[in-house]
N, C-alpha and C positions, 0 to 999 in steps of 0.2 A: 506494500499499500503507499510509506515512504517514497519506493523507488517510483511510484505513479506522478505521485504530488510532486518530486521533484523532476522528472523529465516533464511533466504539465509546468511545471517555474520554468525550469530554462526555454523551452518553446514560447510561455508567456514576453519572457525577456528578450526573447529575440525579435518577436515580434514587436512590441514595444521601441525595442533601438532601433529596428528597422523604419517603422513611422516617423522616430523621433531624427532620428539623424536625416531624411529627406525634408523635413519641416526647418528643423535648422540647419539644413543648408542653403533651403529657400530663402528664411531669413539672412542671413551671411549675406550670401547676394545680392536679397535688395536693401544692406544698411549699407554696403563698399565701405568698407574698412574699418567694419567695427572690432576687427584683430587687435587696431591701433592699441588701442585701452589694453589687453590682452600683455600684461608682463613677463609670461613667462616663454622659456626660451622653447623657437622654432628649434625641433628637430626634423633633420630631412635625409628622406631615407626614400627608397625606391618603392613604389606602390607593393612589389607582392610584400615586403618585408612590412610595411606599415599593416597593410589587412592580416597578416600572419600574427604582429604585436598585439592589434584589435581583436581577432577571434582569442587569445590567449587572456588578453584583460577581461570579456568576455567570459570565459569558463570561470576565470579567477573570480569575480564575481559570485556568478552560481555557484560555485565553490564552497565561497564564503556562505552563502545564504543556506547551501545543506549541512556545511560545518553546526552555524548558528544553530538549526531546526537540528541538529545530533545534541548540541548541550543541552537544550531544553529538554532534552527526552532523557538526559543522563547517560547516552550511547557515547562517553566520551572513546571509548577502543576503535568504533565509527567514525565518528568526526576527525581522531588524529591519522585515520587512514585516507581519506578523503583529502585532508591537509598536505600529507606526503607524496603523494599520487598525481596530485592535479596544482600543487601548489608551490612543494617543498623543494628540495636539492632534486630530489627524481625525479622532478615533471624539465630540471634542465637542459638545455643543447636539444631540444626536439628536434630543430629545426635547419642545425650544425651544415647536415647532409645538401641541403639546397644552397648553399650559401647563397641564404638570404635570411640567414634566425636575423632579427633584430638586432641584437645587440651587439654586433658588429657595428653597425651604422649608428650606438646610440653615444654620446660623448662618455667620457669616462664616470662622471662626477653623476649619471643618469644610469650607468651600466652598475653603481654601485650599490644605488639604491633600490635596483631589480635584484642583484645578488642578494642584497638583505632581505630584502623580503621571503627572497626562494630560503633562506636560512632561518630564517623567523618562525616560517611554518613547518620548517624539520624539528627546529624546536617548540612550538608550540607541539605537534604530536608526539614528542619523548612526555611531554609536561602530561600532554591529554591521557597517556597512558597509564601515569600512574593512579589516576581516576580521582587527583585534587583538583575538584571543579574550580574553587579559587582560584589557582595557578594557573589554571587552562585559560580561562577568562583576561587573566592579568598578559599568558603571552597573545593568546589572540590578538591584544589591543595591539602588539608591538608590531602584528604584521597588517593592520589595517593601519596604523600608522606609516608604514612605506609607503605603502599604497598612496595616502593623503598625501605625504613630501614628494612625492614623483608626479601624483597628477596637479600639484599645485606651483612647478618648477617647471615642466617640461609638456609642448604640445606637438603633435606631430604634422598639424596643419592649420 
């Protein structure tokens, strides 16, 4: 049942993103120069690398949602497994063979934030497996802090 709900959530998030992205693109084109006020560093990368990174970010968001759901129901081991497999160090480098892995196009500081997120997710996984709920939530906050720091600092368009 939880898997069905999770898959439904991913489908809803994907549909929401598609609609939101089209609307946001239209508004940005109408505003002409709206990015002039965006102080985040623009990171240029080939379109394929940008799309791969976008897919990864959407999966990370869906994984976070799934992790929070597992924490809410006391399924810490399952939350740990999701964190490691989809966000932890185990999830790094999956696009390396394509030559379009997004990390190769990131400035070092941005790459360091990404590595920190993967490391934090692996640390969350280790802590969640101990069964200490409070420590697990504290560790999860470090994961999301990495996400926030990166998204507040960098943009790809």
